[in-house]
C-alpha positions in Angstrom: 0.9 -9.9 -42.7 -2.2 -11.3 -41.0 -0.6 -14.8 -40.8 1.8 -13.3 -38.2 -1.2 -12.8 -35.8 -2.5 -16.4 -36.3 -0.5 -17.8 -33.3 -1.9 -15.0 -31.1 -5.4 -15.6 -32.2 -5.0 -19.4 -31.6 -3.6 -18.7 -28.2 -6.6 -16.4 -27.3 -9.0 -18.9 -28.7 -7.5 -21.8 -26.6 -7.5 -19.5 -23.5 -11.2 -18.7 -23.9 -12.0 -22.3 -24.7 -10.2 -23.6 -21.7 -11.8 -21.0 -19.5 -15.3 -21.8 -20.8 -14.6 -25.5 -20.3 -13.6 -25.0 -16.7 -16.7 -23.0 -16.0 -19.0 -25.6 -17.6 -17.3 -28.4 -15.7 -17.6 -26.5 -12.5 -21.3 -25.9 -13.0 -22.0 -29.5 -13.9 -19.9 -31.3 -11.2 -20.1 -28.9 -8.2 -22.8 -29.7 -5.7 -25.7 -27.2 -5.7 -27.3 -27.1 -2.2 -28.7 -23.6 -1.6 -30.1 -22.7 1.8 -31.3 -19.4 3.3 -27.9 -18.5 4.8 -26.0 -18.9 1.5 -28.6 -16.9 -0.4 -28.6 -13.9 1.8 -26.6 -10.9 0.5 -23.4 -10.0 2.4 -22.7 -6.3 2.6 -19.6 -4.9 4.2 -19.4 -7.1 7.2 -22.9 -6.4 8.6 -26.4 -7.8 8.1 -28.4 -6.7 5.1 -30.8 -3.8 5.8 -34.0 -2.5 4.4 -33.2 1.1 3.6 -30.6 1.6 0.8 -30.0 5.2 1.9 -28.6 4.2 5.3 -25.3 5.9 6.2 -22.2 3.7 6.3 -19.6 4.0 8.9 -16.7 6.0 7.6 -14.2 3.5 9.0 -14.9 1.2 6.1 -13.7 3.9 3.7 -10.7 4.9 5.9 -9.5 1.3 6.0 -9.8 1.1 2.2 -7.7 4.3 1.9 -5.2 2.8 4.3 -5.0 -0.4 2.2 -4.4 1.7 -0.9 -1.7 3.7 0.8 0.3 0.7 1.8 -0.4 -1.2 -1.4 1.0 1.7 -3.5 4.0 2.0 -1.2 5.0 -1.6 -1.8 4.2 -1.5 -5.5 6.6 1.5 -6.0 9.3 0.7 -3.4 10.2 -2.7 -4.7 11.1 -1.7 -8.3 12.7 1.5 -6.9 14.9 -0.6 -4.6 16.0 -2.9 -7.6 17.3 0.1 -9.6 18.4 2.2 -6.7 22.0 2.5 -7.8 21.1 3.5 -11.4 18.6 6.3 -10.8 20.8 8.8 -9.0 19.8 11.7 -6.8 16.6 12.5 -8.9 15.3 9.1 -8.0 16.1 9.5 -4.3 14.3 12.9 -4.1 11.3 11.5 -6.1 11.0 8.6 -3.7 11.4 10.9 -0.7 8.5 13.1 -2.1 6.4 10.0 -2.7 7.0 8.6 0.9 6.3 12.0 2.3 2.9 12.0 0.6 2.2 8.6 1.9 3.1 9.7 5.4 0.7 12.6 5.1 -2.0 10.1 4.1 -1.1 7.8 7.0 -1.3 10.7 9.4 -4.7 11.7 8.0 -5.9 8.1 8.7 -4.4 8.2 12.2 -6.1 11.6 12.9 -9.5 10.3 11.7 -9.2 7.3 14.1 -9.1 4.6 11.4 -6.5 2.6 13.4 -8.7 2.5 16.6 -11.4 -0.1 16.7 -14.1 -0.1 19.4 
């Protein structure tokens, strides 16, 4: 029975080997010229700061929520549209409920001002 898994193990081994080879080739061939600008940490679109307890602007989180809302909408609407004729009324009501929840999330974002940039 274990010989049935041999092709899978070979495939996994070749994948790991190829990935490791690409990393090693990239580390040896790529130019390594660090400077002060490249070595500075990049944090959420603004310069690094001293105090780690500094409050972040809530707009970063609201934009992330907005991205998740539209990402989920597309991830569920495309497969739903493909099988639209086969799912019947239950599928239509389920998608209406889902889009209703997304609209509530979008209205929350709009109310919080995530769509207005200063």
